[in-house]
Short mmCIF file of the C-alpha atoms (twelve columns), coordinates in Angstrom:
data_MODEL
# 
_entry.id   MODEL 
# 
loop_
_atom_site.group_PDB 
_atom_site.id 
_atom_site.type_symbol 
_atom_site.label_atom_id 
_atom_site.label_alt_id 
_atom_site.label_comp_id 
_atom_site.label_asym_id 
_atom_site.label_seq_id 
_atom_site.Cartn_x 
_atom_site.Cartn_y 
_atom_site.Cartn_z 
_atom_site.pdbx_PDB_model_num 
ATOM 1  C CA . MET A 1  -56.537 -57.758 28.852 1 
ATOM 2  C CA . LYS A 2  -56.288 -58.738 25.435 1 
ATOM 3  C CA . HIS A 3  -53.132 -59.599 25.641 1 
ATOM 4  C CA . LEU A 4  -53.245 -61.304 28.664 1 
ATOM 5  C CA . LYS A 5  -55.569 -63.283 27.757 1 
ATOM 6  C CA . LYS A 6  -53.612 -64.612 25.052 1 
ATOM 7  C CA . TYR A 7  -50.496 -64.883 26.873 1 
ATOM 8  C CA . GLU A 8  -52.905 -67.157 29.289 1 
ATOM 9  C CA . SER A 9  -54.456 -68.986 26.838 1 
ATOM 10 C CA . TYR A 10 -50.508 -69.777 25.433 1 
ATOM 11 C CA . LEU A 11 -49.700 -71.228 28.839 1 
ATOM 12 C CA . GLU A 12 -52.590 -73.304 28.885 1 
ATOM 13 C CA . GLU A 13 -51.678 -74.830 25.459 1 
ATOM 14 C CA . SER A 14 -48.196 -75.424 25.680 1 
ATOM 15 C CA . SER A 15 -48.592 -77.240 29.023 1 
ATOM 16 C CA . LYS A 16 -50.204 -79.956 27.266 1 
ATOM 17 C CA . ILE A 17 -47.171 -80.629 25.211 1 
ATOM 18 C CA . ASP A 18 -46.067 -83.998 24.518 1 
ATOM 19 C CA . ILE A 19 -42.663 -83.821 25.241 1 
ATOM 20 C CA . ASN A 20 -41.642 -87.364 24.013 1 
ATOM 21 C CA . ILE A 21 -41.396 -85.583 20.938 1 
ATOM 22 C CA . LEU A 22 -37.744 -85.324 20.952 1 
ATOM 23 C CA . LYS A 23 -37.139 -88.854 21.781 1 
ATOM 24 C CA . LYS A 24 -36.566 -89.064 17.423 1 
ATOM 25 C CA . TYR A 25 -33.641 -86.952 18.250 1 
ATOM 26 C CA . ASN A 26 -30.414 -87.001 18.509 1 
ATOM 27 C CA . ILE A 27 -28.814 -83.528 18.559 1 
ATOM 28 C CA . ILE A 28 -31.578 -81.371 20.552 1 
ATOM 29 C CA . GLY A 29 -31.599 -76.952 19.935 1 
ATOM 30 C CA . LEU A 30 -33.613 -74.954 22.899 1 
ATOM 31 C CA . ASP A 31 -34.310 -71.582 23.481 1 
ATOM 32 C CA . PHE A 32 -33.460 -70.664 26.971 1 
ATOM 33 C CA . ASP A 33 -35.846 -67.639 28.004 1 
ATOM 34 C CA . LYS A 34 -39.285 -68.630 28.012 1 
ATOM 35 C CA . THR A 35 -38.937 -72.686 27.005 1 
ATOM 36 C CA . LEU A 36 -36.139 -73.765 28.894 1 
ATOM 37 C CA . ILE A 37 -36.611 -71.613 31.689 1 
ATOM 38 C CA . ASP A 38 -39.975 -69.476 33.345 1 
ATOM 39 C CA . ASN A 39 -42.218 -71.565 31.067 1 
ATOM 40 C CA . PRO A 40 -44.702 -74.346 32.252 1 
ATOM 41 C CA . ASN A 41 -43.181 -77.143 30.318 1 
ATOM 42 C CA . SER A 42 -39.477 -76.553 31.440 1 
ATOM 43 C CA . LYS A 43 -39.412 -78.770 34.343 1 
ATOM 44 C CA . LYS A 44 -40.095 -81.840 32.120 1 
ATOM 45 C CA . ILE A 45 -37.823 -80.522 29.009 1 
ATOM 46 C CA . ILE A 46 -35.363 -80.382 32.450 1 
ATOM 47 C CA . ASN A 47 -36.425 -83.806 33.849 1 
ATOM 48 C CA . PHE A 48 -35.955 -84.980 30.228 1 
ATOM 49 C CA . ILE A 49 -32.454 -83.916 29.405 1 
ATOM 50 C CA . LYS A 50 -31.423 -85.866 32.491 1 
ATOM 51 C CA . GLN A 51 -33.131 -88.962 31.659 1 
ATOM 52 C CA . ASN A 52 -31.340 -88.776 27.992 1 
ATOM 53 C CA . PRO A 53 -27.978 -88.076 29.077 1 
ATOM 54 C CA . ASP A 54 -27.030 -89.918 25.359 1 
ATOM 55 C CA . LYS A 55 -28.188 -87.119 23.345 1 
ATOM 56 C CA . THR A 56 -26.530 -83.963 22.122 1 
ATOM 57 C CA . TYR A 57 -27.643 -80.074 23.566 1 
ATOM 58 C CA . TYR A 58 -27.464 -76.575 22.943 1 
ATOM 59 C CA . ILE A 59 -29.096 -74.116 24.499 1 
ATOM 60 C CA . ILE A 60 -29.924 -70.741 22.047 1 
ATOM 61 C CA . THR A 61 -30.272 -67.519 23.366 1 
ATOM 62 C CA . PHE A 62 -30.986 -64.188 22.623 1 
ATOM 63 C CA . ARG A 63 -28.752 -62.874 25.776 1 
ATOM 64 C CA . SER A 64 -25.047 -60.761 24.933 1 
ATOM 65 C CA . HIS A 65 -22.884 -58.551 27.045 1 
ATOM 66 C CA . GLY A 66 -22.505 -61.346 30.076 1 
ATOM 67 C CA . MET A 67 -25.772 -61.953 30.435 1 
ATOM 68 C CA . GLN A 68 -25.548 -65.139 28.958 1 
ATOM 69 C CA . ASP A 69 -22.648 -65.890 31.207 1 
ATOM 70 C CA . ASP A 70 -25.937 -66.188 33.805 1 
ATOM 71 C CA . ILE A 71 -27.489 -69.877 32.139 1 
ATOM 72 C CA . ILE A 72 -25.576 -71.846 33.909 1 
ATOM 73 C CA . PRO A 73 -25.440 -70.549 37.482 1 
ATOM 74 C CA . ILE A 74 -29.413 -70.463 36.865 1 
ATOM 75 C CA . LEU A 75 -29.571 -74.217 35.412 1 
ATOM 76 C CA . TRP A 76 -27.565 -75.447 38.499 1 
ATOM 77 C CA . GLN A 77 -29.525 -73.356 41.226 1 
ATOM 78 C CA . ARG A 78 -33.139 -73.820 40.112 1 
ATOM 79 C CA . TYR A 79 -32.740 -77.510 38.354 1 
ATOM 80 C CA . GLY A 80 -29.700 -78.820 39.543 1 
ATOM 81 C CA . LEU A 81 -28.090 -79.424 35.824 1 
ATOM 82 C CA . LYS A 82 -24.475 -78.928 34.792 1 
ATOM 83 C CA . PHE A 83 -24.395 -77.602 30.997 1 
ATOM 84 C CA . PRO A 84 -21.155 -77.349 29.215 1 
ATOM 85 C CA . LYS A 85 -20.465 -73.978 28.880 1 
ATOM 86 C CA . ASN A 86 -19.670 -74.665 24.327 1 
ATOM 87 C CA . LYS A 87 -22.855 -75.735 24.485 1 
ATOM 88 C CA . ILE A 88 -24.742 -72.695 24.818 1 
ATOM 89 C CA . LEU A 89 -25.206 -70.187 21.354 1 
ATOM 90 C CA . ASN A 90 -25.664 -66.882 21.568 1 
# 
């Protein structure tokens, strides 16, 4: 139960993040699992990417053994975001 309360606290705090802090960077790396997807800020981050196409984005993931191939379809199906395969680093 203690871990669940910690996680709930983390989710509450992370939902307060000001996504506009990313505006000062031209190259942005984002973790996939629990950051770009399955995070309270996922939609904010996706919207930022869509609204700032002039920036260079990389997805960093620990997925391997073919699981990294699911990233592009997940981004398209959940968010309508097309992402180039050569910008996914694992």
